[in-house]
PDBQT receptor file of N, H, CA, C and O in Angstrom, charges set to zero:
ATOM      1  N   MET A   1     110.575 -69.509-168.192  1.00  0.00    +0.000 N 
ATOM      2  CA  MET A   1     109.821 -70.745-168.072  1.00  0.00    +0.000 C 
ATOM      3  C   MET A   1     108.336 -70.413-168.248  1.00  0.00    +0.000 C 
ATOM      4  O   MET A   1     107.833 -69.499-167.595  1.00  0.00    +0.000 OA
ATOM      5  N   PRO A   2     107.627 -71.140-169.119  1.00  0.00    +0.000 N 
ATOM      6  CA  PRO A   2     106.200 -70.888-169.310  1.00  0.00    +0.000 C 
ATOM      7  C   PRO A   2     105.402 -71.116-168.029  1.00  0.00    +0.000 C 
ATOM      8  O   PRO A   2     105.793 -71.915-167.177  1.00  0.00    +0.000 OA
ATOM      9  N   VAL A   3     104.289 -70.413-167.902  1.00  0.00    +0.000 N 
ATOM     10  H   VAL A   3     103.971 -69.764-168.594  1.00  0.00    +0.000 HD
ATOM     11  CA  VAL A   3     103.442 -70.498-166.709  1.00  0.00    +0.000 C 
ATOM     12  C   VAL A   3     103.023 -71.938-166.433  1.00  0.00    +0.000 C 
ATOM     13  O   VAL A   3     102.998 -72.368-165.280  1.00  0.00    +0.000 OA
ATOM     14  N   GLU A   4     102.694 -72.686-167.490  1.00  0.00    +0.000 N 
ATOM     15  H   GLU A   4     102.714 -72.336-168.426  1.00  0.00    +0.000 HD
ATOM     16  CA  GLU A   4     102.249 -74.068-167.303  1.00  0.00    +0.000 C 
ATOM     17  C   GLU A   4     103.323 -74.903-166.608  1.00  0.00    +0.000 C 
ATOM     18  O   GLU A   4     103.017 -75.701-165.722  1.00  0.00    +0.000 OA
ATOM     19  N   ARG A   5     104.569 -74.720-167.006  1.00  0.00    +0.000 N 
ATOM     20  H   ARG A   5     104.817 -74.072-167.726  1.00  0.00    +0.000 HD
ATOM     21  CA  ARG A   5     105.656 -75.483-166.391  1.00  0.00    +0.000 C 
ATOM     22  C   ARG A   5     105.909 -75.049-164.955  1.00  0.00    +0.000 C 
ATOM     23  O   ARG A   5     106.252 -75.875-164.110  1.00  0.00    +0.000 OA
ATOM     24  N   LEU A   6     105.743 -73.751-164.666  1.00  0.00    +0.000 N 
ATOM     25  H   LEU A   6     105.464 -73.079-165.353  1.00  0.00    +0.000 HD
ATOM     26  CA  LEU A   6     105.907 -73.273-163.292  1.00  0.00    +0.000 C 
ATOM     27  C   LEU A   6     104.866 -73.915-162.386  1.00  0.00    +0.000 C 
ATOM     28  O   LEU A   6     105.184 -74.367-161.286  1.00  0.00    +0.000 OA
ATOM     29  N   ALA A   7     103.628 -73.953-162.851  1.00  0.00    +0.000 N 
ATOM     30  H   ALA A   7     103.369 -73.586-163.745  1.00  0.00    +0.000 HD
ATOM     31  CA  ALA A   7     102.554 -74.536-162.049  1.00  0.00    +0.000 C 
ATOM     32  C   ALA A   7     102.771 -76.026-161.850  1.00  0.00    +0.000 C 
ATOM     33  O   ALA A   7     102.532 -76.548-160.761  1.00  0.00    +0.000 OA
ATOM     34  N   GLN A   8     103.220 -76.713-162.886  1.00  0.00    +0.000 N 
ATOM     35  H   GLN A   8     103.415 -76.289-163.771  1.00  0.00    +0.000 HD
ATOM     36  CA  GLN A   8     103.436 -78.150-162.796  1.00  0.00    +0.000 C 
ATOM     37  C   GLN A   8     104.635 -78.500-161.926  1.00  0.00    +0.000 C 
ATOM     38  O   GLN A   8     104.694 -79.592-161.361  1.00  0.00    +0.000 OA
ATOM     39  N   SER A   9     105.576 -77.598-161.816  1.00  0.00    +0.000 N 
ATOM     40  H   SER A   9     105.528 -76.710-162.275  1.00  0.00    +0.000 HD
ATOM     41  CA  SER A   9     106.777 -77.875-161.032  1.00  0.00    +0.000 C 
ATOM     42  C   SER A   9     106.479 -77.988-159.545  1.00  0.00    +0.000 C 
ATOM     43  O   SER A   9     107.280 -78.542-158.792  1.00  0.00    +0.000 OA
ATOM     44  N   GLY A  10     105.327 -77.465-159.112  1.00  0.00    +0.000 N 
ATOM     45  H   GLY A  10     104.676 -77.015-159.724  1.00  0.00    +0.000 HD
ATOM     46  CA  GLY A  10     104.959 -77.523-157.708  1.00  0.00    +0.000 C 
ATOM     47  C   GLY A  10     105.579 -76.414-156.872  1.00  0.00    +0.000 C 
ATOM     48  O   GLY A  10     105.323 -76.321-155.671  1.00  0.00    +0.000 OA
ATOM     49  N   ARG A  11     106.387 -75.579-157.496  1.00  0.00    +0.000 N 
ATOM     50  H   ARG A  11     106.594 -75.654-158.472  1.00  0.00    +0.000 HD
ATOM     51  CA  ARG A  11     107.030 -74.493-156.760  1.00  0.00    +0.000 C 
ATOM     52  C   ARG A  11     106.094 -73.310-156.551  1.00  0.00    +0.000 C 
ATOM     53  O   ARG A  11     106.265 -72.523-155.620  1.00  0.00    +0.000 OA
ATOM     54  N   TYR A  12     105.112 -73.198-157.420  1.00  0.00    +0.000 N 
ATOM     55  H   TYR A  12     104.972 -73.837-158.177  1.00  0.00    +0.000 HD
ATOM     56  CA  TYR A  12     104.199 -72.070-157.348  1.00  0.00    +0.000 C 
ATOM     57  C   TYR A  12     102.762 -72.584-157.402  1.00  0.00    +0.000 C 
ATOM     58  O   TYR A  12     102.440 -73.483-158.180  1.00  0.00    +0.000 OA
ATOM     59  N   GLY A  13     101.911 -72.004-156.569  1.00  0.00    +0.000 N 
ATOM     60  H   GLY A  13     102.172 -71.275-155.938  1.00  0.00    +0.000 HD
ATOM     61  CA  GLY A  13     100.501 -72.379-156.586  1.00  0.00    +0.000 C 
ATOM     62  C   GLY A  13      99.706 -71.430-157.459  1.00  0.00    +0.000 C 
ATOM     63  O   GLY A  13     100.232 -70.440-157.968  1.00  0.00    +0.000 OA
ATOM     64  N   THR A  14      98.451 -71.740-157.621  1.00  0.00    +0.000 N 
ATOM     65  H   THR A  14      98.023 -72.544-157.207  1.00  0.00    +0.000 HD
ATOM     66  CA  THR A  14      97.596 -70.904-158.457  1.00  0.00    +0.000 C 
ATOM     67  C   THR A  14      97.438 -69.494-157.883  1.00  0.00    +0.000 C 
ATOM     68  O   THR A  14      97.299 -68.527-158.632  1.00  0.00    +0.000 OA
ATOM     69  N   HIS A  15      97.460 -69.383-156.569  1.00  0.00    +0.000 N 
ATOM     70  H   HIS A  15      97.573 -70.168-155.960  1.00  0.00    +0.000 HD
ATOM     71  CA  HIS A  15      97.306 -68.063-155.960  1.00  0.00    +0.000 C 
ATOM     72  C   HIS A  15      98.499 -67.162-156.282  1.00  0.00    +0.000 C 
ATOM     73  O   HIS A  15      98.315 -65.990-156.613  1.00  0.00    +0.000 OA
ATOM     74  N   SER A  16      99.705 -67.692-156.191  1.00  0.00    +0.000 N 
ATOM     75  H   SER A  16      99.854 -68.644-155.922  1.00  0.00    +0.000 HD
ATOM     76  CA  SER A  16     100.879 -66.864-156.479  1.00  0.00    +0.000 C 
ATOM     77  C   SER A  16     100.926 -66.484-157.956  1.00  0.00    +0.000 C 
ATOM     78  O   SER A  16     101.357 -65.383-158.298  1.00  0.00    +0.000 OA
ATOM     79  N   LEU A  17     100.484 -67.391-158.836  1.00  0.00    +0.000 N 
ATOM     80  H   LEU A  17     100.134 -68.285-158.558  1.00  0.00    +0.000 HD
ATOM     81  CA  LEU A  17     100.446 -67.058-160.258  1.00  0.00    +0.000 C 
ATOM     82  C   LEU A  17      99.389 -65.994-160.540  1.00  0.00    +0.000 C 
ATOM     83  O   LEU A  17      99.592 -65.118-161.381  1.00  0.00    +0.000 OA
ATOM     84  N   ARG A  18      98.260 -66.072-159.834  1.00  0.00    +0.000 N 
ATOM     85  H   ARG A  18      98.095 -66.783-159.150  1.00  0.00    +0.000 HD
ATOM     86  CA  ARG A  18      97.186 -65.074-159.986  1.00  0.00    +0.000 C 
ATOM     87  C   ARG A  18      97.677 -63.702-159.533  1.00  0.00    +0.000 C 
ATOM     88  O   ARG A  18      97.427 -62.695-160.193  1.00  0.00    +0.000 OA
ATOM     89  N   ARG A  19      98.370 -63.673-158.415  1.00  0.00    +0.000 N 
ATOM     90  H   ARG A  19      98.574 -64.492-157.878  1.00  0.00    +0.000 HD
ATOM     91  CA  ARG A  19      98.894 -62.411-157.891  1.00  0.00    +0.000 C 
ATOM     92  C   ARG A  19      99.949 -61.827-158.837  1.00  0.00    +0.000 C 
ATOM     93  O   ARG A  19      99.986 -60.618-159.063  1.00  0.00    +0.000 OA
ATOM     94  N   THR A  20     100.790 -62.683-159.379  1.00  0.00    +0.000 N 
ATOM     95  H   THR A  20     100.760 -63.666-159.196  1.00  0.00    +0.000 HD
ATOM     96  CA  THR A  20     101.823 -62.231-160.312  1.00  0.00    +0.000 C 
ATOM     97  C   THR A  20     101.191 -61.633-161.562  1.00  0.00    +0.000 C 
ATOM     98  O   THR A  20     101.607 -60.566-162.014  1.00  0.00    +0.000 OA
ATOM     99  N   LYS A  21     100.198 -62.304-162.122  1.00  0.00    +0.000 N 
ATOM    100  H   LYS A  21      99.861 -63.171-161.755  1.00  0.00    +0.000 HD
ATOM    101  CA  LYS A  21      99.526 -61.787-163.314  1.00  0.00    +0.000 C 
ATOM    102  C   LYS A  21      98.872 -60.447-163.023  1.00  0.00    +0.000 C 
ATOM    103  O   LYS A  21      98.970 -59.521-163.829  1.00  0.00    +0.000 OA
ATOM    104  N   ALA A  22      98.204 -60.331-161.878  1.00  0.00    +0.000 N 
ATOM    105  H   ALA A  22      98.124 -61.082-161.223  1.00  0.00    +0.000 HD
ATOM    106  CA  ALA A  22      97.562 -59.064-161.504  1.00  0.00    +0.000 C 
ATOM    107  C   ALA A  22      98.597 -57.950-161.368  1.00  0.00    +0.000 C 
ATOM    108  O   ALA A  22      98.352 -56.822-161.795  1.00  0.00    +0.000 OA
ATOM    109  N   SER A  23      99.736 -58.256-160.783  1.00  0.00    +0.000 N 
ATOM    110  H   SER A  23      99.935 -59.172-160.436  1.00  0.00    +0.000 HD
ATOM    111  CA  SER A  23     100.802 -57.260-160.615  1.00  0.00    +0.000 C 
ATOM    112  C   SER A  23     101.352 -56.810-161.962  1.00  0.00    +0.000 C 
ATOM    113  O   SER A  23     101.615 -55.625-162.169  1.00  0.00    +0.000 OA
ATOM    114  N   ILE A  24     101.523 -57.749-162.867  1.00  0.00    +0.000 N 
ATOM    115  H   ILE A  24     101.310 -58.712-162.700  1.00  0.00    +0.000 HD
ATOM    116  CA  ILE A  24     102.037 -57.417-164.203  1.00  0.00    +0.000 C 
ATOM    117  C   ILE A  24     101.057 -56.504-164.935  1.00  0.00    +0.000 C 
ATOM    118  O   ILE A  24     101.460 -55.522-165.558  1.00  0.00    +0.000 OA
ATOM    119  N   ILE A  25      99.781 -56.833-164.855  1.00  0.00    +0.000 N 
ATOM    120  H   ILE A  25      99.454 -57.631-164.349  1.00  0.00    +0.000 HD
ATOM    121  CA  ILE A  25      98.760 -56.003-165.512  1.00  0.00    +0.000 C 
ATOM    122  C   ILE A  25      98.736 -54.605-164.907  1.00  0.00    +0.000 C 
ATOM    123  O   ILE A  25      98.660 -53.613-165.631  1.00  0.00    +0.000 OA
ATOM    124  N   TYR A  26      98.801 -54.526-163.583  1.00  0.00    +0.000 N 
ATOM    125  H   TYR A  26      98.863 -55.332-162.994  1.00  0.00    +0.000 HD
ATOM    126  CA  TYR A  26      98.779 -53.214-162.925  1.00  0.00    +0.000 C 
ATOM    127  C   TYR A  26     100.006 -52.385-163.307  1.00  0.00    +0.000 C 
ATOM    128  O   TYR A  26      99.884 -51.196-163.603  1.00  0.00    +0.000 OA
ATOM    129  N   LYS A  27     101.182 -53.005-163.302  1.00  0.00    +0.000 N 
ATOM    130  H   LYS A  27     101.282 -53.970-163.062  1.00  0.00    +0.000 HD
ATOM    131  CA  LYS A  27     102.406 -52.273-163.649  1.00  0.00    +0.000 C 
ATOM    132  C   LYS A  27     102.401 -51.819-165.099  1.00  0.00    +0.000 C 
ATOM    133  O   LYS A  27     102.911 -50.745-165.418  1.00  0.00    +0.000 OA
ATOM    134  N   ALA A  28     101.823 -52.639-165.983  1.00  0.00    +0.000 N 
ATOM    135  H   ALA A  28     101.409 -53.511-165.724  1.00  0.00    +0.000 HD
ATOM    136  CA  ALA A  28     101.806 -52.298-167.411  1.00  0.00    +0.000 C 
ATOM    137  C   ALA A  28     100.793 -51.213-167.740  1.00  0.00    +0.000 C 
ATOM    138  O   ALA A  28     101.016 -50.405-168.642  1.00  0.00    +0.000 OA
ATOM    139  N   THR A  29      99.676 -51.191-167.010  1.00  0.00    +0.000 N 
ATOM    140  H   THR A  29      99.494 -51.847-166.278  1.00  0.00    +0.000 HD
ATOM    141  CA  THR A  29      98.587 -50.273-167.359  1.00  0.00    +0.000 C 
ATOM    142  C   THR A  29      98.361 -49.162-166.347  1.00  0.00    +0.000 C 
ATOM    143  O   THR A  29      97.894 -48.082-166.709  1.00  0.00    +0.000 OA
ATOM    144  N   GLY A  30      98.681 -49.409-165.097  1.00  0.00    +0.000 N 
ATOM    145  H   GLY A  30      99.061 -50.286-164.803  1.00  0.00    +0.000 HD
ATOM    146  CA  GLY A  30      98.377 -48.449-164.041  1.00  0.00    +0.000 C 
ATOM    147  C   GLY A  30      96.886 -48.364-163.757  1.00  0.00    +0.000 C 
ATOM    148  O   GLY A  30      96.439 -47.475-163.033  1.00  0.00    +0.000 OA
ATOM    149  N   ASN A  31      96.116 -49.285-164.322  1.00  0.00    +0.000 N 
ATOM    150  H   ASN A  31      96.479 -50.008-164.910  1.00  0.00    +0.000 HD
ATOM    151  CA  ASN A  31      94.657 -49.252-164.201  1.00  0.00    +0.000 C 
ATOM    152  C   ASN A  31      94.201 -50.173-163.074  1.00  0.00    +0.000 C 
ATOM    153  O   ASN A  31      93.947 -51.360-163.278  1.00  0.00    +0.000 OA
ATOM    154  N   LEU A  32      94.107 -49.600-161.901  1.00  0.00    +0.000 N 
ATOM    155  H   LEU A  32      94.313 -48.636-161.735  1.00  0.00    +0.000 HD
ATOM    156  CA  LEU A  32      93.733 -50.365-160.714  1.00  0.00    +0.000 C 
ATOM    157  C   LEU A  32      92.302 -50.888-160.797  1.00  0.00    +0.000 C 
ATOM    158  O   LEU A  32      92.018 -51.995-160.340  1.00  0.00    +0.000 OA
ATOM    159  N   ARG A  33      91.410 -50.104-161.375  1.00  0.00    +0.000 N 
ATOM    160  H   ARG A  33      91.641 -49.205-161.747  1.00  0.00    +0.000 HD
ATOM    161  CA  ARG A  33      90.009 -50.534-161.502  1.00  0.00    +0.000 C 
ATOM    162  C   ARG A  33      89.894 -51.768-162.400  1.00  0.00    +0.000 C 
ATOM    163  O   ARG A  33      89.107 -52.669-162.113  1.00  0.00    +0.000 OA
ATOM    164  N   ALA A  34      90.660 -51.812-163.469  1.00  0.00    +0.000 N 
ATOM    165  H   ALA A  34      91.300 -51.080-163.702  1.00  0.00    +0.000 HD
ATOM    166  CA  ALA A  34      90.629 -52.981-164.349  1.00  0.00    +0.000 C 
ATOM    167  C   ALA A  34      91.113 -54.215-163.603  1.00  0.00    +0.000 C 
ATOM    168  O   ALA A  34      90.531 -55.291-163.739  1.00  0.00    +0.000 OA
ATOM    169  N   VAL A  35      92.165 -54.068-162.821  1.00  0.00    +0.000 N 
ATOM    170  H   VAL A  35      92.638 -53.194-162.710  1.00  0.00    +0.000 HD
ATOM    171  CA  VAL A  35      92.672 -55.192-162.034  1.00  0.00    +0.000 C 
ATOM    172  C   VAL A  35      91.631 -55.627-161.013  1.00  0.00    +0.000 C 
ATOM    173  O   VAL A  35      91.438 -56.821-160.786  1.00  0.00    +0.000 OA
ATOM    174  N   GLN A  36      90.962 -54.658-160.397  1.00  0.00    +0.000 N 
ATOM    175  H   GLN A  36      91.119 -53.688-160.581  1.00  0.00    +0.000 HD
ATOM    176  CA  GLN A  36      89.900 -54.970-159.436  1.00  0.00    +0.000 C 
ATOM    177  C   GLN A  36      88.823 -55.828-160.091  1.00  0.00    +0.000 C 
ATOM    178  O   GLN A  36      88.388 -56.828-159.520  1.00  0.00    +0.000 OA
ATOM    179  N   ILE A  37      88.403 -55.444-161.270  1.00  0.00    +0.000 N 
ATOM    180  H   ILE A  37      88.757 -54.631-161.734  1.00  0.00    +0.000 HD
ATOM    181  CA  ILE A  37      87.364 -56.186-161.982  1.00  0.00    +0.000 C 
ATOM    182  C   ILE A  37      87.867 -57.579-162.360  1.00  0.00    +0.000 C 
ATOM    183  O   ILE A  37      87.151 -58.566-162.191  1.00  0.00    +0.000 OA
ATOM    184  N   LEU A  38      89.078 -57.659-162.865  1.00  0.00    +0.000 N 
ATOM    185  H   LEU A  38      89.660 -56.857-163.003  1.00  0.00    +0.000 HD
ATOM    186  CA  LEU A  38      89.645 -58.960-163.247  1.00  0.00    +0.000 C 
ATOM    187  C   LEU A  38      89.742 -59.918-162.063  1.00  0.00    +0.000 C 
ATOM    188  O   LEU A  38      89.525 -61.121-162.206  1.00  0.00    +0.000 OA
ATOM    189  N   LEU A  39      90.071 -59.370-160.893  1.00  0.00    +0.000 N 
ATOM    190  H   LEU A  39      90.247 -58.392-160.777  1.00  0.00    +0.000 HD
ATOM    191  CA  LEU A  39      90.209 -60.209-159.703  1.00  0.00    +0.000 C 
ATOM    192  C   LEU A  39      88.865 -60.516-159.053  1.00  0.00    +0.000 C 
ATOM    193  O   LEU A  39      88.753 -61.451-158.261  1.00  0.00    +0.000 OA
ATOM    194  N   GLY A  40      87.849 -59.731-159.386  1.00  0.00    +0.000 N 
ATOM    195  H   GLY A  40      87.940 -58.971-160.030  1.00  0.00    +0.000 HD
ATOM    196  CA  GLY A  40      86.530 -59.950-158.801  1.00  0.00    +0.000 C 
ATOM    197  C   GLY A  40      86.387 -59.373-157.408  1.00  0.00    +0.000 C 
ATOM    198  O   GLY A  40      85.534 -59.816-156.638  1.00  0.00    +0.000 OA
ATOM    199  N   HIS A  41      87.212 -58.387-157.072  1.00  0.00    +0.000 N 
ATOM    200  H   HIS A  41      87.904 -58.027-157.698  1.00  0.00    +0.000 HD
ATOM    201  CA  HIS A  41      87.110 -57.744-155.764  1.00  0.00    +0.000 C 
ATOM    202  C   HIS A  41      85.972 -56.733-155.762  1.00  0.00    +0.000 C 
ATOM    203  O   HIS A  41      85.811 -55.971-156.716  1.00  0.00    +0.000 OA
ATOM    204  N   THR A  42      85.190 -56.725-154.699  1.00  0.00    +0.000 N 
ATOM    205  H   THR A  42      85.320 -57.344-153.925  1.00  0.00    +0.000 HD
ATOM    206  CA  THR A  42      84.108 -55.750-154.599  1.00  0.00    +0.000 C 
ATOM    207  C   THR A  42      84.608 -54.399-154.103  1.00  0.00    +0.000 C 
ATOM    208  O   THR A  42      84.017 -53.368-154.426  1.00  0.00    +0.000 OA
ATOM    209  N   LYS A  43      85.674 -54.387-153.333  1.00  0.00    +0.000 N 
ATOM    210  H   LYS A  43      86.154 -55.224-153.070  1.00  0.00    +0.000 HD
ATOM    211  CA  LYS A  43      86.218 -53.140-152.793  1.00  0.00    +0.000 C 
ATOM    212  C   LYS A  43      87.605 -52.899-153.378  1.00  0.00    +0.000 C 
ATOM    213  O   LYS A  43      88.432 -53.808-153.446  1.00  0.00    +0.000 OA
ATOM    214  N   ILE A  44      87.844 -51.659-153.799  1.00  0.00    +0.000 N 
ATOM    215  H   ILE A  44      87.172 -50.921-153.744  1.00  0.00    +0.000 HD
ATOM    216  CA  ILE A  44      89.146 -51.288-154.360  1.00  0.00    +0.000 C 
ATOM    217  C   ILE A  44      90.255 -51.451-153.320  1.00  0.00    +0.000 C 
ATOM    218  O   ILE A  44      91.403 -51.737-153.661  1.00  0.00    +0.000 OA
ATOM    219  N   GLU A  45      89.900 -51.267-152.055  1.00  0.00    +0.000 N 
ATOM    220  H   GLU A  45      88.968 -51.035-151.778  1.00  0.00    +0.000 HD
ATOM    221  CA  GLU A  45      90.887 -51.416-150.983  1.00  0.00    +0.000 C 
ATOM    222  C   GLU A  45      91.446 -52.835-150.932  1.00  0.00    +0.000 C 
ATOM    223  O   GLU A  45      92.622 -53.029-150.622  1.00  0.00    +0.000 OA
ATOM    224  N   ASN A  46      90.607 -53.828-151.235  1.00  0.00    +0.000 N 
ATOM    225  H   ASN A  46      89.652 -53.670-151.487  1.00  0.00    +0.000 HD
ATOM    226  CA  ASN A  46      91.081 -55.213-151.255  1.00  0.00    +0.000 C 
ATOM    227  C   ASN A  46      92.108 -55.421-152.363  1.00  0.00    +0.000 C 
ATOM    228  O   ASN A  46      93.097 -56.130-152.180  1.00  0.00    +0.000 OA
ATOM    229  N   THR A  47      91.868 -54.804-153.500  1.00  0.00    +0.000 N 
ATOM    230  H   THR A  47      91.064 -54.228-153.649  1.00  0.00    +0.000 HD
ATOM    231  CA  THR A  47      92.799 -54.922-154.619  1.00  0.00    +0.000 C 
ATOM    232  C   THR A  47      94.124 -54.253-154.278  1.00  0.00    +0.000 C 
ATOM    233  O   THR A  47      95.193 -54.783-154.581  1.00  0.00    +0.000 OA
ATOM    234  N   VAL A  48      94.046 -53.095-153.652  1.00  0.00    +0.000 N 
ATOM    235  H   VAL A  48      93.178 -52.664-153.406  1.00  0.00    +0.000 HD
ATOM    236  CA  VAL A  48      95.261 -52.379-153.243  1.00  0.00    +0.000 C 
ATOM    237  C   VAL A  48      96.076 -53.233-152.276  1.00  0.00    +0.000 C 
ATOM    238  O   VAL A  48      97.290 -53.365-152.431  1.00  0.00    +0.000 OA
ATOM    239  N   ARG A  49      95.413 -53.808-151.289  1.00  0.00    +0.000 N 
ATOM    240  H   ARG A  49      94.426 -53.701-151.164  1.00  0.00    +0.000 HD
ATOM    241  CA  ARG A  49      96.092 -54.665-150.317  1.00  0.00    +0.000 C 
ATOM    242  C   ARG A  49      96.674 -55.900-151.001  1.00  0.00    +0.000 C 
ATOM    243  O   ARG A  49      97.798 -56.306-150.704  1.00  0.00    +0.000 OA
ATOM    244  N   TYR A  50      95.922 -56.487-151.901  1.00  0.00    +0.000 N 
ATOM    245  H   TYR A  50      95.009 -56.158-152.142  1.00  0.00    +0.000 HD
ATOM    246  CA  TYR A  50      96.322 -57.690-152.622  1.00  0.00    +0.000 C 
ATOM    247  C   TYR A  50      97.595 -57.453-153.434  1.00  0.00    +0.000 C 
ATOM    248  O   TYR A  50      98.490 -58.296-153.471  1.00  0.00    +0.000 OA
ATOM    249  N   LEU A  51      97.657 -56.286-154.085  1.00  0.00    +0.000 N 
ATOM    250  H   LEU A  51      96.930 -55.601-154.055  1.00  0.00    +0.000 HD
ATOM    251  CA  LEU A  51      98.822 -55.976-154.912  1.00  0.00    +0.000 C 
ATOM    252  C   LEU A  51     100.004 -55.463-154.100  1.00  0.00    +0.000 C 
ATOM    253  O   LEU A  51     101.144 -55.496-154.564  1.00  0.00    +0.000 OA
ATOM    254  N   GLY A  52      99.729 -54.991-152.889  1.00  0.00    +0.000 N 
ATOM    255  H   GLY A  52      98.803 -54.965-152.513  1.00  0.00    +0.000 HD
ATOM    256  CA  GLY A  52     100.806 -54.472-152.052  1.00  0.00    +0.000 C 
ATOM    257  C   GLY A  52     101.338 -53.133-152.535  1.00  0.00    +0.000 C 
ATOM    258  O   GLY A  52     102.527 -52.848-152.400  1.00  0.00    +0.000 OA
ATOM    259  N   VAL A  53     100.455 -52.307-153.101  1.00  0.00    +0.000 N 
ATOM    260  H   VAL A  53      99.488 -52.539-153.211  1.00  0.00    +0.000 HD
ATOM    261  CA  VAL A  53     100.871 -50.988-153.567  1.00  0.00    +0.000 C 
ATOM    262  C   VAL A  53     100.509 -49.936-152.533  1.00  0.00    +0.000 C 
ATOM    263  O   VAL A  53      99.734 -50.200-151.614  1.00  0.00    +0.000 OA
ATOM    264  N   ASP A  54     101.066 -48.753-152.683  1.00  0.00    +0.000 N 
ATOM    265  H   ASP A  54     101.696 -48.539-153.429  1.00  0.00    +0.000 HD
ATOM    266  CA  ASP A  54     100.774 -47.659-151.767  1.00  0.00    +0.000 C 
ATOM    267  C   ASP A  54      99.300 -47.267-151.895  1.00  0.00    +0.000 C 
ATOM    268  O   ASP A  54      98.823 -46.972-152.991  1.00  0.00    +0.000 OA
ATOM    269  N   VAL A  55      98.597 -47.266-150.791  1.00  0.00    +0.000 N 
ATOM    270  H   VAL A  55      98.983 -47.506-149.901  1.00  0.00    +0.000 HD
ATOM    271  CA  VAL A  55      97.152 -47.048-150.780  1.00  0.00    +0.000 C 
ATOM    272  C   VAL A  55      96.772 -45.692-151.370  1.00  0.00    +0.000 C 
ATOM    273  O   VAL A  55      95.915 -45.626-152.251  1.00  0.00    +0.000 OA
ATOM    274  N   GLU A  56      97.382 -44.631-150.907  1.00  0.00    +0.000 N 
ATOM    275  H   GLU A  56      98.078 -44.685-150.190  1.00  0.00    +0.000 HD
ATOM    276  CA  GLU A  56      97.020 -43.290-151.380  1.00  0.00    +0.000 C 
ATOM    277  C   GLU A  56      97.283 -43.123-152.870  1.00  0.00    +0.000 C 
ATOM    278  O   GLU A  56      96.439 -42.594-153.593  1.00  0.00    +0.000 OA
ATOM    279  N   ASP A  57      98.447 -43.571-153.336  1.00  0.00    +0.000 N 
ATOM    280  H   ASP A  57      99.132 -44.000-152.748  1.00  0.00    +0.000 HD
ATOM    281  CA  ASP A  57      98.766 -43.463-154.758  1.00  0.00    +0.000 C 
ATOM    282  C   ASP A  57      97.796 -44.271-155.600  1.00  0.00    +0.000 C 
ATOM    283  O   ASP A  57      97.327 -43.800-156.636  1.00  0.00    +0.000 OA
ATOM    284  N   ALA A  58      97.495 -45.480-155.161  1.00  0.00    +0.000 N 
ATOM    285  H   ALA A  58      97.876 -45.862-154.319  1.00  0.00    +0.000 HD
ATOM    286  CA  ALA A  58      96.599 -46.352-155.918  1.00  0.00    +0.000 C 
ATOM    287  C   ALA A  58      95.188 -45.785-155.984  1.00  0.00    +0.000 C 
ATOM    288  O   ALA A  58      94.565 -45.797-157.046  1.00  0.00    +0.000 OA
ATOM    289  N   LEU A  59      94.688 -45.296-154.882  1.00  0.00    +0.000 N 
ATOM    290  H   LEU A  59      95.195 -45.286-154.020  1.00  0.00    +0.000 HD
ATOM    291  CA  LEU A  59      93.322 -44.751-154.860  1.00  0.00    +0.000 C 
ATOM    292  C   LEU A  59      93.227 -43.481-155.693  1.00  0.00    +0.000 C 
ATOM    293  O   LEU A  59      92.211 -43.257-156.351  1.00  0.00    +0.000 OA
ATOM    294  N   THR A  60      94.253 -42.649-155.681  1.00  0.00    +0.000 N 
ATOM    295  H   THR A  60      95.079 -42.831-155.147  1.00  0.00    +0.000 HD
ATOM    296  CA  THR A  60      94.274 -41.451-156.522  1.00  0.00    +0.000 C 
ATOM    297  C   THR A  60      94.250 -41.841-157.996  1.00  0.00    +0.000 C 
ATOM    298  O   THR A  60      93.524 -41.244-158.789  1.00  0.00    +0.000 OA
ATOM    299  N   LEU A  61      95.039 -42.836-158.357  1.00  0.00    +0.000 N 
ATOM    300  H   LEU A  61      95.630 -43.321-157.713  1.00  0.00    +0.000 HD
ATOM    301  CA  LEU A  61      95.043 -43.338-159.732  1.00  0.00    +0.000 C 
ATOM    302  C   LEU A  61      93.678 -43.879-160.121  1.00  0.00    +0.000 C 
ATOM    303  O   LEU A  61      93.168 -43.582-161.202  1.00  0.00    +0.000 OA
ATOM    304  N   ALA A  62      93.090 -44.671-159.240  1.00  0.00    +0.000 N 
ATOM    305  H   ALA A  62      93.504 -44.912-158.362  1.00  0.00    +0.000 HD
ATOM    306  CA  ALA A  62      91.809 -45.329-159.533  1.00  0.00    +0.000 C 
ATOM    307  C   ALA A  62      90.688 -44.325-159.734  1.00  0.00    +0.000 C 
ATOM    308  O   ALA A  62      89.792 -44.557-160.546  1.00  0.00    +0.000 OA
ATOM    309  N   GLU A  63      90.720 -43.224-159.017  1.00  0.00    +0.000 N 
ATOM    310  H   GLU A  63      91.448 -43.036-158.357  1.00  0.00    +0.000 HD
ATOM    311  CA  GLU A  63      89.663 -42.221-159.135  1.00  0.00    +0.000 C 
ATOM    312  C   GLU A  63      89.653 -41.569-160.516  1.00  0.00    +0.000 C 
ATOM    313  O   GLU A  63      88.606 -41.126-160.988  1.00  0.00    +0.000 OA
ATOM    314  N   GLY A  64      90.796 -41.512-161.149  1.00  0.00    +0.000 N 
ATOM    315  H   GLY A  64      91.646 -41.872-160.765  1.00  0.00    +0.000 HD
ATOM    316  CA  GLY A  64      90.893 -40.857-162.456  1.00  0.00    +0.000 C 
ATOM    317  C   GLY A  64      90.668 -41.774-163.631  1.00  0.00    +0.000 C 
ATOM    318  O   GLY A  64      90.796 -41.337-164.775  1.00  0.00    +0.000 OA
ATOM    319  N   ILE A  65      90.336 -43.028-163.397  1.00  0.00    +0.000 N 
ATOM    320  H   ILE A  65      90.232 -43.383-162.468  1.00  0.00    +0.000 HD
ATOM    321  CA  ILE A  65      90.196 -43.995-164.478  1.00  0.00    +0.000 C 
ATOM    322  C   ILE A  65      88.782 -44.558-164.476  1.00  0.00    +0.000 C 
ATOM    323  O   ILE A  65      88.268 -44.990-163.444  1.00  0.00    +0.000 OA
ATOM    324  N   GLU A  66      88.177 -44.542-165.633  1.00  0.00    +0.000 N 
ATOM    325  H   GLU A  66      88.595 -44.190-166.471  1.00  0.00    +0.000 HD
ATOM    326  CA  GLU A  66      86.850 -45.143-165.774  1.00  0.00    +0.000 C 
ATOM    327  C   GLU A  66      86.976 -46.491-166.454  1.00  0.00    +0.000 C 
ATOM    328  O   GLU A  66      87.738 -46.651-167.407  1.00  0.00    +0.000 OA
ATOM    329  N   VAL A  67      86.215 -47.467-165.952  1.00  0.00    +0.000 N 
ATOM    330  H   VAL A  67      85.595 -47.337-165.178  1.00  0.00    +0.000 HD
ATOM    331  CA  VAL A  67      86.202 -48.802-166.562  1.00  0.00    +0.000 C 
ATOM    332  C   VAL A  67      84.775 -49.164-166.863  1.00  0.00    +0.000 C 
ATOM    333  O   VAL A  67      84.508 -50.247-167.382  1.00  0.00    +0.000 OA
TER     334      VAL A  67
């Protein structure tokens, strides 16, 4: 089902769609810093919490990636 129809159905709000998109980008790229920038988070820890990923693994990944 296209994103537009999911949003219109009332079953999903904009926040859940935003979180889903961020999760898809993170899983596809492994680039936590890029997701942080896309979400507008000032702290990487907020992005880690938002995505629900393992903190140590995510921070180790983020340190090795330049954006």
